[in-house]
C-alpha positions as CSV (number, residue, x, y, z in Angstrom):
1,X,47.1,165.3,97.0
2,X,48.9,164.7,93.7
3,X,50.2,161.3,93.5
4,X,53.1,161.9,91.2
5,X,54.6,164.1,88.8
6,X,55.1,167.9,89.4
7,X,53.6,169.1,92.6
8,X,54.6,172.9,92.3
9,X,51.1,174.5,92.2
10,X,52.3,177.3,89.6
11,X,54.5,175.1,87.6
12,X,51.5,172.3,87.3
13,X,49.4,175.2,86.1
14,X,51.6,176.9,83.7
15,X,52.2,173.4,81.8
16,X,48.5,172.8,81.8
17,X,47.5,176.2,80.3
18,X,49.8,175.3,77.5
19,X,48.4,175.3,74.0
20,X,50.1,174.0,70.4
21,X,53.1,176.1,70.1
22,X,52.7,178.1,73.4
23,X,56.5,178.4,74.9
24,X,57.9,177.8,78.5
25,X,61.6,178.6,79.5
26,X,63.6,176.8,81.7
27,X,66.4,179.1,83.0
28,X,69.5,179.1,85.1
29,X,69.6,181.6,88.1
30,X,71.2,184.2,85.8
31,X,69.0,184.7,83.0
32,X,67.2,187.9,82.8
33,X,63.3,187.5,83.0
34,X,61.4,190.3,81.0
35,X,58.5,192.1,82.7
36,X,55.1,190.8,82.0
37,X,56.2,186.8,81.8
38,X,55.1,185.1,84.6
39,X,58.2,184.1,86.6
40,X,58.1,180.3,88.7
41,X,61.0,180.8,91.0
42,X,62.0,177.3,91.9
43,X,65.7,178.4,93.1
44,X,66.7,177.4,96.6
45,X,70.5,177.4,97.0
46,X,73.1,177.3,94.2
47,X,72.3,174.4,91.9
48,X,69.4,173.3,93.7
49,X,67.0,172.5,91.9
50,X,69.7,171.7,88.8
51,X,68.7,172.6,85.3
52,X,68.7,169.0,84.6
53,X,66.4,168.1,87.6
54,X,63.8,170.6,86.2
55,X,64.0,169.8,82.7
56,X,63.4,166.3,83.0
57,X,60.6,167.0,85.5
58,X,58.6,169.1,83.1
59,X,59.0,166.8,79.9
60,X,57.9,164.2,81.5
61,X,54.6,166.2,81.8
62,X,54.8,168.4,78.4
63,X,54.6,167.1,75.0
64,X,57.6,169.2,73.4
65,X,57.5,169.6,69.9
66,X,60.7,172.3,69.5
67,X,63.3,173.7,71.9
68,X,65.6,176.3,71.4
69,X,68.9,177.0,72.8
70,X,71.7,179.5,73.0
71,X,74.6,178.9,69.9
72,X,77.1,180.3,72.7
73,X,75.9,176.7,75.0
74,X,77.5,174.4,72.4
75,X,80.9,175.8,73.2
76,X,80.3,177.0,76.9
77,X,78.0,174.3,78.0
78,X,78.0,171.5,76.1
79,X,76.6,169.6,78.9
80,X,73.4,171.0,78.9
81,X,73.0,170.6,75.1
82,X,73.7,167.0,75.4
83,X,70.8,166.6,78.0
84,X,68.4,168.4,75.8
85,X,69.3,166.6,72.7
86,X,69.8,162.8,74.5
87,X,66.2,163.6,76.0
88,X,64.5,165.1,72.7
89,X,66.7,164.3,69.8
90,X,68.9,166.4,67.7
91,X,66.4,167.0,65.1
92,X,64.0,169.0,67.8
93,X,66.8,171.5,69.3
94,X,67.3,174.5,67.5
95,X,70.2,177.0,68.1
96,X,70.0,181.0,68.2
97,X,72.3,183.7,69.5
98,X,71.9,184.2,73.1
99,X,70.6,187.5,72.6
100,X,67.8,186.1,70.3
101,X,66.9,183.6,72.9
102,X,66.6,186.3,75.8
103,X,64.2,188.4,73.0
104,X,62.0,184.8,72.8
105,X,61.7,184.7,76.5
106,X,59.6,187.7,76.1
107,X,56.6,185.8,74.3
108,X,56.8,182.7,76.9
109,X,53.9,181.7,78.8
110,X,56.4,181.4,81.7
111,X,59.9,181.0,82.9
112,X,60.9,178.5,85.1
113,X,63.9,179.8,87.4
114,X,66.4,177.0,88.7
115,X,69.1,177.2,91.1
116,X,71.8,176.3,88.3
117,X,74.9,178.2,88.3
118,X,76.5,176.4,84.9
119,X,76.2,179.3,82.3
120,X,73.7,179.0,79.1
121,X,71.7,176.4,81.0
122,X,68.5,177.8,79.4
123,X,66.2,176.4,77.1
124,X,63.0,177.4,75.7
125,X,60.4,174.4,75.0
126,X,57.6,174.8,72.6
127,X,54.6,172.8,73.2
128,X,53.4,170.0,71.0
129,X,50.2,168.0,70.5
130,X,49.7,164.3,71.7
131,X,49.3,162.2,68.7
132,X,46.5,160.4,70.3
133,X,43.7,161.9,68.7
């Protein structure tokens, strides 16, 4: 049994399978997930687990090169924007229209669905390379 970190088998596998510039999406309970993209559904009940909990667990295990959020989140869910920017830095966060974010989820290796009910609590994380070599 794993001692620490993420213990969900599907999520562990998805993170471990990401190569440089591959993406994984963390989304709220309402984001439509395109056909053909792996759905890793962690939702249990309203707001469990939260977007923040899932995001922080994933960034502990994933080298993030870039993040993409919906432009609308700046107005409609400033808290989600702050969580991402505080963790990754302003320079790593790009904003696109929500319609474009939904389109980009189609090329993700997986979509992790949370129980989050706040609107626009969605982020696409692009895998980076650990600079150890």
